[in-house]
N, C-alpha and C positions, 0 to 999 in steps of 0.2 A: 381566849379559852372557848372551846366549843360549847354551845348551848343545846346541842342536839341530844335528845333523849331517845330511849329505845322504843317508846310507844306512848300513846295518849294516857294510859293508866299510870305509867311510870312518871310522866310529866306532872300529873296532878296528885300524886301519891300523898304528899305531906302539906298540901295547901288548901284542901277542901275541909269544910267543917259545917255543922248544922247552923242555920241562922245567918249565913253569910250573904253578901251582895255579889251577884254574878252578872257581869256585863258581857253580852254576846254580839258579835258583829254579823254582818250580812243583812239580807233583806228577804224575809219570808223563808223560802227554801233555797234562795239563790245566794251563793257566796258565803254560806254558813260553815262554821267549823264542826261538821257532822261527827267526825271521829271523837273530838273532845267532848261534844254534847253527850254522846253515847257513853263515854268514860265517866262523866258526871252521873249519869243514870246508874251505871253499874256500881258506882261507889256507895250508893245508898244514902248520901247526905240528904237532909230534909230541911223544911222551913226556909227555903231559899227565897230571896228577893232577886228576881231576874229582870235585868234591864236590857231591852232589845226593841228593835223597830216593831216586830210583832212576834207572835208565838207559833208560827208555822201552821201545820195542819195536824189532824189526829194521826198519831203514830209516826210522824216524821218531823225532823228538826226539833225545835224546842217542845213540840207536842209530846215527845216521849217523856219529858220531865213532868208535864201535866198529867199524862197517863199514869205515871208511877206515883203520883201524889206527893212529889218532892217540893212543889212550889207553894209558898205562902202568899207572896205578893208579886205582882207584875207591874213594871213601869214601861209603858209602850205607847206607840202612837195609834195603833188599832189592833183589833183582836186577831184578824186573819180568818182563814177558813177552818175554824176549830170548834166543833160542836161540844167537845168535852170541856173546853175552856169555859164556854157559856154556861154549861150545866153546873160546873163547880162554882162559878161566880154567883149564879142565881141561888145556889144552895148555901151560900155564905162561907164556902170553904176556901175562897180565893179573893184576896184583896186586889183591886185594880186601880192604878193611877194613870189615867190617860193624859198624855202630853202631846201637844202638836209636834209633828215630825221635825220641823226646823228647830223648835225649841229643845226637843230631845237631843238633837245633834249638838246644839250649842251648850247644853248642860253638860254633856260628856266632854266637849272640847274645853269648857271651863275647868272641869275636874282635872283634865290632863295638864292644863296650864297653871294650875294652882290658884285659880280665881274662885273665891268662895260663892259668889252670886253675881247676878247681872239683871238689869232692867230691860224689858221688852214690851212692845205694844200688843204682841200676839196673845190673845186670850182675854184681854181686858173686856169686862162686861159680860163674860160667860162663866160657866161653871169652873173653867180652868183657873180663874183668878180667885175663886172663893177661898177665904181664909189667908190669903197671901198679902203682904204689904203692898200698898200702892203709893206712887209718887208722881208729882207733876213736873214735867220739864218742858219749857217753852210753850206752856199752855196746853200740853197734851198729857194724858194719863198713861202711866206705865206700870207693869206688875213686876215684882221682884221674883226671880226664879233662882233656886239654889243649884249649885253645881252638883254633878254626880261623880263620886269617886268609888270605884268598885274594889272589893277585896281581891277578886280575881277577874281578869278579862280574858275571853277566848276569841281568837280571830282566825280567819282563813286567808291565806295568801297564795298567789300562784307560784312565785319564786322567792326563795330566801337563801341567804348564805348562813353558815354555821355560827356567825356572830349575831344573828337575829335581825339583820337588815331585811326589810320586806318590800316586795313589789306586788301590787294587786292588779287584777284585770277585770274588765266588764263590771257586772253587778257587784262583785266583791269589793269594789271601791266605795259602796254604800255602807256607812257606819263602821266598817272594819278599822279605818285609820283613827277615828276619834275614840273608838272603844279601846284600841291598843294603847293609846296614851292615857286613858282614864283608869287603868288597873294598877293597884299596888303591886300585884304580880300579874304579868301578862304571858299567856301561853299561846303560841302560834302553831298552826299546822300549815304546811306548804306542800304543793304538788311537786315542785322541783326544788331541790336543795343542792347548792354548790359551795365551793370553798371560798373563803374570804378573798376579795380582790377580783372575783369573776363577775361581779355585778357592776353595771355602769352607774356611778354615783348619781347621775342626773335622773335615773329612773327609780331610785329608791324613794318610797313614800313614807314608810315608818322606819326611822333609824333604829339600829339595834339597841340603843340605850334604853328604849321603852320595852324591850322584849327580854324576859328572863329565861324562857324555855321554848324549845322548838321540837316539833315532831314531824315525821314524814306522813303526809296525808295518804290515805288508802285510795286506790283506784276504784271509784264507784260511779254509779249513774247520778247525774246531777238533776234532781227533780225540780219541777216548778209547780205552783199551786194549781193553775188551770192552763189548759192549752186550747186556744181558739184558732181554728184553721178554716181556710176556704180554698177552693181550687185555684191554681195559678192561672193567670190570664192566658198565657201561651197554651196551656193544656186545654183550657176551655175552647180557645180559638181553633186548635187542631182538631178537637172533637167535632165542632160545628162544620169545619171544612170537610172532614171525612163523611159526616152525615149528608152534607150537600152533594158530595161526589157520588153517593150511593143512590140518589134519587134519579129515576129514569128521566131522560130529556124529553 
């Protein structure tokens, strides 16, 4: 049975509610389910707990939910280039739970695997471990981390079939696979959608059993937070050669 819906709003129509936990794949502005994020904004749901690597930037990515005042709590590994996020946090409007990036990925992975909690050395002796159970194994101290299971998970894939099997590319491989498995309901957007049987099974990263709904991703500019550039070496060399040639002998 095809899982393809007519659009992002239709795919989320009966699964969003105030106070829910929303897990979102991608990394900053890269590999994020931008259409689905905007559909969440347009739905008007509020008091959300959002689980993601970071919250994007002002006015883009998950930053649009911050801007709309729809987020109550954030579980993330860092803030990102987001001034409004910082302002809401300092004003007491936003609760923040910082989690080391690897631990965040493993908490989501545990949620998808049905593992309620696990021990890790990461964060022991820091604020990350405050209030959490500690235990000793082989003479070393570990902290207990709880799994994350989201009410709804939103992910972005490059290619999917209508059964919901997903293939990711490049930066979209960050967090999307673990987020997809951690959702009670997982909604995916994909740039290319094909019929069942057209994907090489060896390339499928998220099996369709984890995906309940699928939408066609819109063709849009793929933003990044910051762009750092420098002249190419060959261009610099060519300019120097031209300058040297113009100097009288």
